PASEBA-1860 file (N, C-alpha, C; in nm, 3 decimals):
! residues 179
1> MKPKAYNR> -0.314/4.439/0.964/-0.255/4.327/1.055/-0.289/4.180/1.052 ~ -0.436/4.157/0.996/-0.481/4.011/0.972/-0.383/3.956/0.873 ~ -0.359/4.023/0.742/-0.293/3.981/0.639/-0.152/3.899/0.701 ~ -0.066/3.984/0.783/0.043/3.939/0.812/0.015/3.801/0.925 ~ -0.086/3.815/1.014/-0.095/3.682/1.099/-0.158/3.579/1.028 ~ -0.220/3.619/0.903/-0.237/3.490/0.805/-0.181/3.423/0.717 ~ -0.076/3.513/0.697/0.069/3.489/0.607/0.152/3.371/0.706 ~ 0.155/3.433/0.846/0.259/3.345/0.925/0.150/3.211/0.968
9> RLSFRLFY> 0.048/3.229/0.962/-0.012/3.079/0.978/0.003/3.022/0.844 ~ -0.017/3.056/0.726/-0.022/2.981/0.629/0.145/2.926/0.622 ~ 0.240/2.987/0.644/0.381/2.948/0.616/0.410/2.859/0.722 ~ 0.371/2.865/0.838/0.393/2.769/0.964/0.289/2.633/0.895 ~ 0.175/2.645/0.859/0.109/2.520/0.801/0.207/2.451/0.686 ~ 0.278/2.534/0.582/0.339/2.482/0.486/0.461/2.423/0.529 ~ 0.542/2.483/0.608/0.651/2.421/0.712/0.645/2.312/0.765 ~ 0.529/2.287/0.834/0.496/2.178/0.893/0.485/2.064/0.796
17> WLSLRIQF> 0.422/2.121/0.692/0.378/1.986/0.563/0.497/1.955/0.514 ~ 0.570/2.021/0.486/0.723/1.999/0.424/0.820/1.926/0.517 ~ 0.771/1.962/0.677/0.866/1.874/0.729/0.821/1.750/0.747 ~ 0.692/1.698/0.746/0.636/1.573/0.741/0.692/1.522/0.626 ~ 0.677/1.572/0.491/0.710/1.512/0.379/0.838/1.459/0.392 ~ 0.943/1.563/0.432/1.084/1.531/0.443/1.126/1.415/0.521 ~ 1.040/1.402/0.654/1.039/1.286/0.729/0.998/1.167/0.682 ~ 0.911/1.172/0.603/0.825/1.075/0.539/0.920/1.019/0.427
25> VQQITHQV> 1.005/1.119/0.365/1.095/1.059/0.262/1.220/0.973/0.291 ~ 1.270/1.057/0.425/1.376/1.019/0.467/1.352/0.875/0.524 ~ 1.258/0.851/0.585/1.246/0.748/0.684/1.213/0.628/0.596 ~ 1.119/0.626/0.489/1.107/0.541/0.363/1.209/0.506/0.282 ~ 1.314/0.574/0.249/1.427/0.550/0.185/1.507/0.470/0.252 ~ 1.525/0.522/0.387/1.643/0.424/0.484/1.585/0.300/0.500 ~ 1.440/0.292/0.497/1.365/0.127/0.551/1.379/0.070/0.404 ~ 1.367/0.098/0.274/1.380/0.063/0.166/1.517/-0.019/0.168
33> EQCFRLAE> 1.644/0.096/0.179/1.745/0.072/0.187/1.802/-0.070/0.285 ~ 1.745/-0.051/0.420/1.759/-0.153/0.523/1.691/-0.312/0.473 ~ 1.584/-0.301/0.410/1.533/-0.415/0.363/1.631/-0.484/0.222 ~ 1.695/-0.403/0.148/1.767/-0.447/0.080/1.886/-0.506/0.124 ~ 1.932/-0.427/0.164/2.064/-0.496/0.293/2.028/-0.630/0.328 ~ 1.946/-0.642/0.389/1.897/-0.795/0.448/1.896/-0.887/0.325 ~ 1.816/-0.873/0.254/1.817/-0.937/0.124/1.948/-0.984/0.077 ~ 2.033/-0.896/0.042/2.156/-0.900/-0.009/2.233/-1.014/0.069
41> SYFKQSFK> 2.238/-0.969/0.190/2.290/-1.057/0.303/2.234/-1.211/0.299 ~ 2.107/-1.244/0.290/2.042/-1.375/0.303/2.060/-1.439/0.142 ~ 2.056/-1.363/0.033/2.071/-1.427/-0.112/2.193/-1.397/-0.158 ~ 2.298/-1.371/-0.098/2.443/-1.334/-0.120/2.430/-1.260/-0.281 ~ 2.397/-1.172/-0.284/2.375/-1.110/-0.439/2.326/-0.951/-0.438 ~ 2.372/-0.883/-0.496/2.318/-0.756/-0.481/2.198/-0.726/-0.555 ~ 2.138/-0.614/-0.523/1.995/-0.577/-0.614/1.992/-0.449/-0.639 ~ 1.965/-0.402/-0.793/1.971/-0.292/-0.814/1.826/-0.229/-0.720
49> RPELVLSS> 1.859/-0.092/-0.673/1.765/-0.011/-0.598/1.664/0.043/-0.682 ~ 1.523/0.022/-0.610/1.432/0.082/-0.713/1.401/0.253/-0.697 ~ 1.321/0.285/-0.805/1.281/0.433/-0.816/1.152/0.423/-0.680 ~ 1.166/0.547/-0.618/1.069/0.555/-0.507/0.955/0.643/-0.541 ~ 0.829/0.644/-0.531/0.736/0.726/-0.572/0.655/0.738/-0.452 ~ 0.630/0.863/-0.411/0.595/0.874/-0.281/0.472/0.957/-0.285 ~ 0.338/0.924/-0.284/0.220/0.977/-0.283/0.121/1.008/-0.201 ~ 0.036/1.123/-0.230/-0.076/1.123/-0.127/-0.222/1.119/-0.224
57> RKSKVAGS> -0.208/1.035/-0.304/-0.337/1.043/-0.412/-0.447/0.963/-0.273 ~ -0.572/0.995/-0.313/-0.655/0.910/-0.242/-0.687/0.757/-0.316 ~ -0.657/0.690/-0.236/-0.622/0.519/-0.321/-0.631/0.426/-0.171 ~ -0.687/0.308/-0.152/-0.681/0.219/-0.098/-0.569/0.160/-0.091 ~ -0.483/0.166/-0.182/-0.329/0.113/-0.200/-0.214/0.160/-0.107 ~ -0.186/0.116/-0.012/-0.080/0.145/0.086/0.046/0.156/0.031 ~ 0.116/0.058/-0.061/0.205/0.050/-0.116/0.177/-0.027/-0.246 ~ 0.251/-0.024/-0.344/0.266/-0.136/-0.479/0.413/-0.116/-0.521
65> ANLSQWRL> 0.416/-0.245/-0.584/0.564/-0.257/-0.655/0.543/-0.281/-0.789 ~ 0.595/-0.195/-0.878/0.599/-0.215/-1.020/0.706/-0.302/-1.089 ~ 0.680/-0.430/-1.128/0.826/-0.507/-1.158/0.882/-0.476/-1.271 ~ 0.820/-0.425/-1.367/0.862/-0.396/-1.498/0.926/-0.244/-1.489 ~ 0.894/-0.150/-1.418/0.976/-0.061/-1.415/1.046/-0.003/-1.288 ~ 1.065/-0.136/-1.213/1.158/-0.163/-1.089/1.130/0.006/-1.005 ~ 0.983/-0.001/-0.968/0.952/0.103/-0.889/0.871/0.079/-0.784 ~ 0.896/0.141/-0.646/0.799/0.137/-0.537/0.723/0.273/-0.527
73> RFNAHFYQ> 0.596/0.248/-0.484/0.484/0.344/-0.441/0.446/0.353/-0.301 ~ 0.463/0.436/-0.250/0.435/0.454/-0.077/0.308/0.577/-0.066 ~ 0.207/0.529/0.004/0.119/0.637/0.037/0.113/0.708/0.147 ~ 0.132/0.828/0.162/0.154/0.931/0.262/0.026/0.883/0.362 ~ -0.066/0.877/0.342/-0.197/0.887/0.412/-0.201/0.751/0.498 ~ -0.143/0.648/0.471/-0.135/0.540/0.586/-0.018/0.539/0.627 ~ 0.091/0.608/0.587/0.213/0.608/0.669/0.161/0.725/0.804 ~ 0.112/0.815/0.790/0.061/0.898/0.892/-0.026/0.863/0.967
81> QQPEHFLA> -0.085/0.750/0.924/-0.177/0.701/1.031/-0.079/0.619/1.146 ~ -0.020/0.520/1.103/0.083/0.453/1.177/0.213/0.413/1.100 ~ 0.281/0.525/1.136/0.434/0.521/1.100/0.508/0.422/1.131 ~ 0.510/0.350/1.253/0.601/0.267/1.303/0.556/0.124/1.200 ~ 0.403/0.121/1.222/0.373/0.007/1.153/0.402/0.024/0.989 ~ 0.373/0.069/0.951/0.371/0.120/0.802/0.548/0.100/0.755 ~ 0.639/0.149/0.810/0.779/0.092/0.810/0.817/-0.025/0.852 ~ 0.793/-0.116/0.911/0.806/-0.234/0.977/0.725/-0.322/0.894
89> QTVPHEVA> 0.598/-0.319/0.818/0.532/-0.392/0.734/0.522/-0.375/0.596 ~ 0.462/-0.236/0.564/0.444/-0.196/0.430/0.541/-0.220/0.348 ~ 0.660/-0.111/0.422/0.750/-0.154/0.332/0.845/-0.268/0.299 ~ 0.865/-0.330/0.403/0.936/-0.473/0.368/0.817/-0.557/0.264 ~ 0.681/-0.512/0.274/0.595/-0.634/0.178/0.633/-0.581/0.039 ~ 0.649/-0.450/0.016/0.656/-0.404/-0.136/0.797/-0.434/-0.145 ~ 0.901/-0.404/-0.073/1.040/-0.477/-0.120/1.033/-0.626/-0.161 ~ 0.970/-0.698/-0.049/0.952/-0.825/-0.111/0.937/-0.872/-0.239
97> HLVCHAVY> 0.813/-0.806/-0.289/0.797/-0.814/-0.429/0.921/-0.795/-0.556 ~ 0.980/-0.703/-0.529/1.092/-0.655/-0.598/1.200/-0.797/-0.589 ~ 1.246/-0.811/-0.459/1.332/-0.923/-0.424/1.287/-1.034/-0.502 ~ 1.174/-1.110/-0.477/1.137/-1.206/-0.526/1.137/-1.223/-0.661 ~ 1.090/-1.117/-0.747/1.105/-1.122/-0.901/1.244/-1.151/-0.944 ~ 1.330/-1.058/-0.871/1.504/-1.046/-0.933/1.541/-1.196/-0.872 ~ 1.503/-1.264/-0.775/1.565/-1.404/-0.757/1.489/-1.509/-0.789 ~ 1.332/-1.507/-0.827/1.298/-1.635/-0.857/1.207/-1.611/-0.967
105> GRVKPHGV> 1.212/-1.482/-1.056/1.148/-1.431/-1.196/0.989/-1.451/-1.168 ~ 0.918/-1.469/-1.233/0.806/-1.441/-1.252/0.712/-1.542/-1.172 ~ 0.668/-1.503/-1.062/0.572/-1.637/-0.960/0.438/-1.546/-0.916 ~ 0.366/-1.611/-0.831/0.245/-1.573/-0.791/0.308/-1.460/-0.678 ~ 0.218/-1.330/-0.690/0.244/-1.208/-0.627/0.295/-1.239/-0.468 ~ 0.170/-1.288/-0.384/0.192/-1.350/-0.289/0.222/-1.490/-0.247 ~ 0.259/-1.563/-0.351/0.325/-1.701/-0.312/0.413/-1.775/-0.251 ~ 0.466/-1.861/-0.223/0.547/-1.911/-0.148/0.672/-1.872/-0.152
113> EWQQIMQQ> 0.706/-1.821/-0.275/0.829/-1.776/-0.276/0.842/-1.608/-0.195 ~ 0.750/-1.558/-0.217/0.741/-1.403/-0.153/0.741/-1.440/0.005 ~ 0.640/-1.510/0.021/0.609/-1.571/0.170/0.754/-1.578/0.270 ~ 0.838/-1.658/0.211/0.938/-1.673/0.254/1.038/-1.577/0.272 ~ 1.034/-1.490/0.135/1.103/-1.364/0.168/1.061/-1.280/0.280 ~ 0.934/-1.274/0.302/0.858/-1.157/0.416/0.914/-1.228/0.516 ~ 0.893/-1.388/0.541/0.926/-1.463/0.693/1.082/-1.467/0.723 ~ 1.118/-1.510/0.620/1.289/-1.523/0.695/1.374/-1.457/0.667
121> VFNCPAAT> 1.365/-1.351/0.567/1.459/-1.238/0.497/1.416/-1.131/0.607 ~ 1.305/-1.075/0.589/1.261/-0.972/0.667/1.185/-0.998/0.833 ~ 1.153/-1.102/0.835/1.119/-1.145/0.991/1.003/-1.085/1.017 ~ 0.920/-1.087/0.899/0.756/-0.998/0.947/0.652/-1.143/0.882 ~ 0.545/-1.101/0.935/0.453/-1.184/0.899/0.395/-1.142/0.748 ~ 0.384/-1.253/0.681/0.331/-1.259/0.557/0.192/-1.214/0.507 ~ 0.133/-1.100/0.572/0.018/-1.052/0.545/-0.018/-0.969/0.369 ~ -0.112/-1.031/0.331/-0.144/-0.986/0.218/-0.211/-0.847/0.171
129> THNYSLEH> -0.316/-0.819/0.303/-0.390/-0.699/0.295/-0.317/-0.622/0.438 ~ -0.367/-0.488/0.416/-0.312/-0.417/0.549/-0.459/-0.368/0.597 ~ -0.443/-0.321/0.731/-0.559/-0.268/0.819/-0.615/-0.122/0.850 ~ -0.526/-0.031/0.756/-0.525/0.080/0.777/-0.651/0.118/0.759 ~ -0.694/0.239/0.799/-0.861/0.306/0.814/-0.832/0.360/0.660 ~ -0.982/0.345/0.615/-1.010/0.389/0.487/-1.094/0.509/0.476 ~ -1.147/0.554/0.604/-1.237/0.677/0.620/-1.199/0.802/0.567 ~ -1.077/0.835/0.549/-1.040/0.961/0.481/-1.063/0.973/0.357
137> LQLSSFEY> -1.066/0.841/0.277/-1.080/0.841/0.164/-1.222/0.908/0.111 ~ -1.331/0.866/0.164/-1.453/0.896/0.141/-1.487/0.851/-0.013 ~ -1.442/0.723/-0.062/-1.450/0.671/-0.185/-1.604/0.622/-0.196 ~ -1.640/0.666/-0.326/-1.786/0.605/-0.337/-1.802/0.465/-0.343 ~ -1.933/0.409/-0.278/-1.949/0.293/-0.320/-2.083/0.253/-0.353 ~ -2.134/0.119/-0.373/-2.257/0.085/-0.445/-2.300/-0.035/-0.349 ~ -2.438/-0.008/-0.283/-2.514/-0.132/-0.201/-2.530/-0.239/-0.295 ~ -2.488/-0.368/-0.250/-2.553/-0.507/-0.305/-2.605/-0.584/-0.180
145> RCACQVHQ> -2.677/-0.642/-0.210/-2.736/-0.755/-0.117/-2.727/-0.905/-0.158 ~ -2.711/-0.956/-0.050/-2.726/-1.102/-0.067/-2.821/-1.171/0.005 ~ -2.812/-1.287/0.024/-2.914/-1.373/0.103/-2.913/-1.320/0.253 ~ -2.770/-1.283/0.329/-2.742/-1.274/0.447/-2.706/-1.130/0.498 ~ -2.686/-1.058/0.385/-2.607/-0.906/0.433/-2.601/-0.829/0.320 ~ -2.566/-0.666/0.346/-2.569/-0.578/0.276/-2.398/-0.573/0.248 ~ -2.366/-0.566/0.096/-2.222/-0.551/0.086/-2.191/-0.402/0.026 ~ -2.099/-0.356/0.018/-2.051/-0.223/-0.045/-1.960/-0.250/-0.170
153> LSVRRHNK> -1.981/-0.240/-0.274/-1.904/-0.264/-0.375/-1.826/-0.134/-0.432 ~ -1.691/-0.152/-0.474/-1.652/-0.037/-0.528/-1.677/0.028/-0.656 ~ -1.618/0.137/-0.698/-1.722/0.171/-0.835/-1.644/0.079/-0.922 ~ -1.499/0.025/-0.911/-1.455/-0.067/-1.013/-1.531/-0.191/-1.012 ~ -1.579/-0.237/-0.903/-1.629/-0.373/-0.888/-1.762/-0.357/-0.973 ~ -1.836/-0.252/-0.929/-1.962/-0.195/-0.974/-1.957/-0.190/-1.116 ~ -1.862/-0.122/-1.175/-1.863/-0.144/-1.350/-1.819/-0.260/-1.407 ~ -1.769/-0.332/-1.316/-1.739/-0.483/-1.377/-1.878/-0.546/-1.393
161> VLKGAAYK> -1.966/-0.538/-1.283/-2.083/-0.610/-1.252/-2.195/-0.553/-1.397 ~ -2.152/-0.431/-1.420/-2.241/-0.366/-1.539/-2.192/-0.415/-1.646 ~ -2.076/-0.454/-1.683/-2.035/-0.534/-1.792/-2.024/-0.661/-1.779 ~ -2.089/-0.729/-1.675/-2.131/-0.868/-1.700/-2.078/-0.995/-1.570 ~ -1.975/-0.922/-1.491/-1.942/-0.985/-1.383/-2.024/-1.012/-1.269 ~ -1.996/-1.125/-1.191/-2.095/-1.165/-1.105/-2.002/-1.171/-0.961 ~ -2.062/-1.139/-0.850/-1.996/-1.183/-0.725/-2.069/-1.239/-0.650 ~ -2.010/-1.353/-0.561/-2.113/-1.383/-0.464/-2.052/-1.389/-0.309
169> CRNCQQPL> -2.137/-1.381/-0.217/-2.104/-1.349/-0.064/-2.017/-1.466/-0.042 ~ -1.913/-1.437/0.062/-1.817/-1.551/0.110/-1.903/-1.623/0.228 ~ -2.005/-1.556/0.269/-2.045/-1.625/0.398/-2.189/-1.741/0.340 ~ -2.253/-1.656/0.239/-2.367/-1.766/0.189/-2.385/-1.818/0.056 ~ -2.263/-1.772/0.000/-2.229/-1.809/-0.134/-2.334/-1.773/-0.217 ~ -2.394/-1.674/-0.198/-2.546/-1.636/-0.324/-2.469/-1.521/-0.405 ~ -2.530/-1.500/-0.504/-2.501/-1.383/-0.586/-2.529/-1.269/-0.547 ~ -2.470/-1.147/-0.565/-2.492/-1.042/-0.512/-2.583/-0.990/-0.635
177> FQC> -2.669/-0.909/-0.558/-2.773/-0.804/-0.659/-2.772/-0.668/-0.607 ~ -2.801/-0.576/-0.703/-2.784/-0.428/-0.652/-2.906/-0.391/-0.568 ~ -2.920/-0.328/-0.495/-3.014/-0.274/-0.386/-3.095/-0.171/-0.472
END
């Protein structure tokens, strides 16, 4: 009897996970299309639709735009935290990178042109970072100290320090050193 109950639970979980995944794919695809339609209307030109990659990998990145491969990547973990915010902010943020590249060519990633697209085309604030919780990631970090506080540096930054890079505190402007 227990194996059947276990199988039912497992199939329900799988069904639930798949339904969430399908909803994620549909909503992201729809929002990307809406953003491109707004951009086409604003700039009076058509844009090639990008490849969409939807991932669940452990990363601090909610979304990214690969200009050379014309690809958008979105992270399901952050979508699940705040779906409405993700669709309203993160998706337009990434689409704006592709539109900016198509219209203006090579410019600063969050420069004036990108900000204009975010504000005037998508009617969104031109925020360059997200505020989703990173708690679920459990990424390892290294403690560094300055004159005023303790800082948590990522593995990437710690490895750069080992290779000679130096970081300063934004508050006291003193160099950081490992605890």
